[in-house]
N, CA, C and O of each residue as an XYZ file, in Angstrom:
356
protein
N       0.749     73.853    158.782
C      -0.633     73.775    158.306
C      -1.453     73.342    159.602
O      -1.195     72.418    160.373
N      -2.445     74.192    159.638
C      -3.568     73.725    160.753
C      -4.540     72.710    160.226
O      -4.528     72.436    159.026
N      -5.441     72.093    161.115
C      -6.200     71.014    160.664
C      -7.487     71.512    159.692
O      -8.081     70.703    158.978
N      -7.767     72.628    159.738
C      -8.994     73.096    159.081
C      -8.320     73.358    157.611
O      -9.077     73.106    156.674
N      -7.207     73.757    157.318
C      -6.586     73.679    155.962
C      -6.498     72.335    155.365
O      -6.811     72.145    154.190
N      -6.062     71.356    156.177
C      -6.045     69.975    155.787
C      -7.306     69.271    155.301
O      -7.298     68.514    154.331
N      -8.559     69.599    156.132
C      -9.698     69.139    155.782
C      -9.893     69.785    154.573
O     -10.177     69.067    153.615
N      -9.803     70.993    154.401
C     -10.280     71.760    153.172
C      -9.495     71.217    151.665
O     -10.024     71.166    150.554
N      -8.541     70.964    151.913
C      -7.529     70.297    150.968
C      -8.101     68.741    150.523
O      -8.203     68.377    149.352
N      -8.447     67.911    151.707
C      -8.944     66.651    151.470
C     -10.638     66.753    150.776
O     -11.120     65.989    149.941
N     -11.105     67.595    151.239
C     -12.582     67.857    150.828
C     -12.414     68.261    149.029
O     -13.366     67.975    148.302
N     -11.442     68.776    148.556
C     -11.278     69.073    147.344
C     -10.466     68.004    146.575
O     -10.902     67.616    145.491
N      -9.298     67.497    147.077
C      -8.481     66.418    146.437
C      -9.247     65.062    146.258
O      -8.982     64.385    145.265
N     -10.208     64.612    147.186
C     -10.665     63.459    147.352
C     -11.659     63.263    145.912
O     -11.442     62.363    145.100
N     -12.661     64.171    145.780
C     -13.588     64.178    144.510
C     -12.881     64.411    143.291
O     -13.391     64.007    142.246
N     -11.556     65.125    143.264
C     -10.941     65.062    141.981
C     -10.197     63.890    141.704
O     -10.047     63.542    140.533
N      -9.643     63.145    142.775
C      -8.883     61.932    142.425
C     -10.059     60.906    141.830
O      -9.908     60.210    140.827
N     -11.285     60.957    142.670
C     -12.144     60.008    142.243
C     -12.552     60.120    140.878
O     -12.715     59.176    140.105
N     -12.730     61.509    140.596
C     -12.970     61.664    139.024
C     -11.996     61.338    138.197
O     -12.336     60.579    137.288
N     -10.883     61.672    138.223
C      -9.843     61.333    137.350
C      -9.759     59.915    137.228
O      -9.746     59.432    136.096
N      -9.695     59.101    138.344
C      -9.711     57.789    138.295
C     -10.709     57.192    137.653
O     -10.417     56.205    136.978
N     -11.992     57.603    137.702
C     -13.209     57.241    136.932
C     -12.953     57.226    135.510
O     -13.121     56.257    134.769
N     -12.470     58.543    135.135
C     -12.148     58.910    133.706
C     -10.954     57.896    133.163
O     -10.981     57.529    131.988
N     -10.149     57.560    133.852
C      -8.906     56.549    133.441
C      -9.642     55.388    133.162
O      -9.526     54.838    132.066
N     -10.383     54.958    134.027
C     -11.039     53.614    133.801
C     -12.001     53.374    132.621
O     -12.146     52.323    131.998
N     -12.712     54.699    132.409
C     -13.623     54.633    131.126
C     -12.606     54.750    129.985
O     -12.904     54.142    128.956
N     -11.610     55.339    129.997
C     -10.697     55.443    128.648
C     -10.173     54.411    128.527
O     -10.138     54.035    127.355
N      -9.579     53.529    129.475
C      -9.033     52.006    129.244
C     -10.116     51.271    128.869
O      -9.722     50.466    128.025
N     -11.267     51.141    129.069
C     -12.158     50.319    128.725
C     -12.605     50.761    127.208
O     -13.270     49.943    126.571
N     -12.325     51.815    126.700
C     -12.686     52.212    125.399
C     -14.139     52.861    125.449
O     -15.074     52.450    124.761
N     -14.204     53.709    126.164
C     -15.550     54.364    126.200
C     -16.777     53.561    126.216
O     -17.521     53.617    125.237
N     -17.075     52.810    127.236
C     -18.140     51.723    127.314
C     -19.593     52.431    127.593
O     -19.900     52.910    128.685
N     -20.308     52.423    126.616
C     -21.733     53.184    126.504
C     -22.827     52.001    126.311
O     -22.534     50.899    125.848
N     -24.037     52.353    126.699
C     -25.269     51.654    126.565
C     -26.364     52.615    126.130
O     -26.381     53.842    126.228
N     -27.162     51.887    125.690
C     -28.613     52.742    125.159
C     -29.707     52.134    126.269
O     -29.948     50.995    126.670
N     -30.234     53.423    126.557
C     -31.516     53.088    127.641
C     -32.666     53.694    126.899
O     -32.607     54.790    126.341
N     -33.923     52.760    126.932
C     -35.109     53.322    126.460
C     -35.999     54.238    127.465
O     -36.322     53.796    128.567
N     -36.339     55.401    127.076
C     -36.927     56.476    128.089
C     -38.314     56.562    127.570
O     -38.508     56.706    126.363
N     -39.384     56.472    128.504
C     -40.716     56.410    128.392
C     -40.909     57.768    128.408
O     -40.448     58.333    129.400
N     -41.555     58.571    127.451
C     -41.787     60.055    127.528
C     -43.582     60.055    127.488
O     -44.309     59.179    127.020
N     -43.912     61.141    128.043
C     -45.317     61.665    127.881
C     -45.373     63.040    128.223
O     -44.629     63.674    128.971
N     -46.381     63.419    127.557
C     -46.772     64.900    127.351
C     -47.732     65.262    128.593
O     -48.594     64.433    128.885
N     -47.627     66.548    129.403
C     -48.298     66.950    130.319
C     -48.909     68.342    129.806
O     -48.359     69.435    129.674
N     -50.104     67.976    129.584
C     -51.145     69.032    128.907
C     -51.976     69.700    130.000
O     -52.848     69.093    130.622
N     -51.641     71.069    130.217
C     -52.401     71.774    131.250
C     -54.033     71.961    130.820
O     -54.397     72.247    129.679
N     -54.877     71.755    131.895
C     -56.174     71.784    131.541
C     -56.767     72.907    132.649
O     -56.117     73.324    133.608
N     -57.998     73.262    132.346
C     -58.729     74.264    133.313
C     -58.628     73.425    135.071
O     -58.677     72.222    135.327
N     -58.503     74.405    135.862
C     -58.769     74.296    137.005
C     -57.547     73.428    137.795
O     -57.685     72.548    138.644
N     -56.261     74.003    137.197
C     -55.207     73.586    137.557
C     -54.847     72.006    137.594
O     -54.123     71.506    138.454
N     -55.504     71.242    136.455
C     -55.597     69.865    136.230
C     -54.455     69.682    135.135
O     -54.032     70.624    134.465
N     -54.061     68.542    135.037
C     -53.179     68.123    134.014
C     -53.494     66.840    133.225
O     -53.736     65.795    133.830
N     -53.494     66.897    132.071
C     -53.814     65.667    131.443
C     -52.421     65.148    130.811
O     -51.551     65.917    130.402
N     -52.328     63.767    130.787
C     -51.041     63.147    130.659
C     -51.527     62.328    129.038
O     -52.595     61.737    128.877
N     -50.537     62.477    128.067
C     -50.726     61.661    126.934
C     -49.398     61.067    126.568
O     -48.428     61.822    126.635
N     -49.214     59.853    126.201
C     -48.149     59.154    125.848
C     -47.414     59.683    124.619
O     -48.031     59.961    123.591
N     -46.057     59.823    124.735
C     -45.429     60.227    123.588
C     -44.438     59.011    123.106
O     -44.233     58.018    123.804
N     -43.878     59.217    121.870
C     -42.967     58.232    121.517
C     -41.643     57.943    122.385
O     -40.977     58.922    122.724
N     -41.294     56.867    122.702
C     -40.234     56.554    123.435
C     -38.863     56.958    122.801
O     -38.700     56.843    121.586
N     -37.980     57.382    123.536
C     -36.703     57.951    123.276
C     -35.537     57.177    123.675
O     -35.629     56.625    124.771
N     -34.303     56.999    122.923
C     -33.250     56.098    123.506
C     -32.187     57.164    123.754
O     -31.902     58.069    122.969
N     -31.620     56.932    124.983
C     -30.534     57.835    125.590
C     -29.293     57.078    125.826
O     -29.336     56.072    126.534
N     -28.137     57.497    125.269
C     -27.039     56.853    125.341
C     -26.427     57.218    126.780
O     -26.576     58.335    127.275
N     -25.748     56.208    127.388
C     -25.029     56.595    128.792
C     -23.793     56.000    128.860
O     -23.381     55.282    127.949
N     -23.129     56.244    129.909
C     -21.719     55.866    129.671
C     -21.635     54.957    131.156
O     -22.148     55.414    132.177
N     -21.015     53.785    131.145
C     -20.864     52.874    132.377
C     -19.726     53.270    133.145
O     -18.625     52.723    133.090
N     -20.141     54.573    134.108
C     -19.233     54.948    134.967
C     -19.841     55.458    136.153
O     -21.063     55.366    136.270
N     -19.121     56.003    137.083
C     -19.841     56.673    138.199
C     -20.156     58.075    137.825
O     -21.186     58.566    138.287
N     -19.420     58.757    137.069
C     -19.625     60.267    136.856
C     -19.804     60.393    135.508
O     -19.394     59.535    134.727
N     -20.455     61.518    135.112
C     -20.667     61.728    133.430
C     -19.446     62.094    132.633
O     -18.615     62.851    133.134
N     -19.294     61.635    131.501
C     -18.248     61.547    130.898
C     -18.735     61.834    129.405
O     -19.682     61.170    128.984
N     -18.062     62.909    128.480
C     -18.279     62.834    127.354
C     -19.608     63.485    126.895
O     -19.981     63.375    125.727
N     -20.298     64.147    127.802
C     -21.799     64.627    127.664
C     -22.773     63.480    127.665
O     -23.860     63.525    127.088
N     -22.350     62.512    128.304
C     -23.350     61.139    128.588
C     -23.510     61.054    130.165
O     -22.573     61.050    130.962
N     -24.653     60.998    130.429
C     -24.724     60.616    132.005
C     -24.447     59.229    132.357
O     -24.370     58.418    131.434
N     -24.296     58.866    133.479
C     -24.020     57.693    133.945
C     -25.392     56.641    133.878
O     -26.558     56.911    134.163
N     -24.785     55.305    133.378
C     -26.039     54.462    133.246
C     -26.775     54.234    134.489
O     -27.985     54.017    134.437
N     -26.113     54.267    135.662
C     -26.725     53.791    137.021
C     -27.810     55.228    137.251
O     -28.810     55.088    137.954
N     -27.590     56.189    136.786
C     -28.676     57.343    136.945
C     -29.765     57.362    135.817
O     -30.926     57.687    136.062
N     -29.376     57.034    134.693
C     -30.217     56.861    133.588
C     -31.164     55.766    133.781
O     -32.332     55.919    133.425
N     -30.784     54.718    134.291
C     -31.783     53.497    134.630
C     -32.437     53.659    135.723
O     -33.279     52.819    136.041
N     -32.190     54.751    136.506
C     -33.220     55.175    137.793
C     -34.096     56.146    137.288
O     -34.972     56.553    138.050
N     -34.016     56.678    135.941
C     -34.974     58.026    135.690
C     -35.433     57.428    134.197
O     -34.958     57.941    133.184
N     -36.143     56.595    134.131
C     -36.704     55.886    132.602
C     -37.912     56.824    132.384
O     -38.562     56.274    131.495
N     -38.447     57.795    132.694
C     -39.683     58.371    132.714
C     -39.243     59.815    132.373
O     -38.320     60.329    133.004
N     -39.888     60.477    131.386
C     -39.559     61.788    131.153
C     -40.833     62.567    130.592
O     -41.523     62.196    129.643
N     -41.039     63.878    131.467
C     -42.269     64.477    131.259
C     -41.912     65.751    130.167
O     -40.977     66.533    130.339
N     -42.741     65.784    129.152
C     -42.540     67.055    128.506
C     -43.706     67.962    128.440
O     -44.714     67.764    127.761
N     -43.462     69.035    129.253
C     -44.343     70.080    129.458
C     -44.881     70.793    128.221
O     -44.159     71.118    127.278
N     -46.007     70.983    128.274
C     -46.881     71.725    126.876
C     -47.001     73.025    127.253
O     -47.563     73.834    126.513
């Protein structure tokens, strides 16, 4: 096996092992989840390429305490950094 094949195998194997290890830790901890409040606002287009913003009701998003998304939930480190959501009208 030449060095290019070894590098390609490592580029595939390392992320797979990291994801499976993260999944194992999540399963051993019993699916640790948390709720994060997301501030939402409406983006209403106006004349002249302007946008008017109006507040919307806050939403609660469930997240998983892991490095990668699991079970359809985003990781909490990502959700905590994206606590605002724009709703385009």
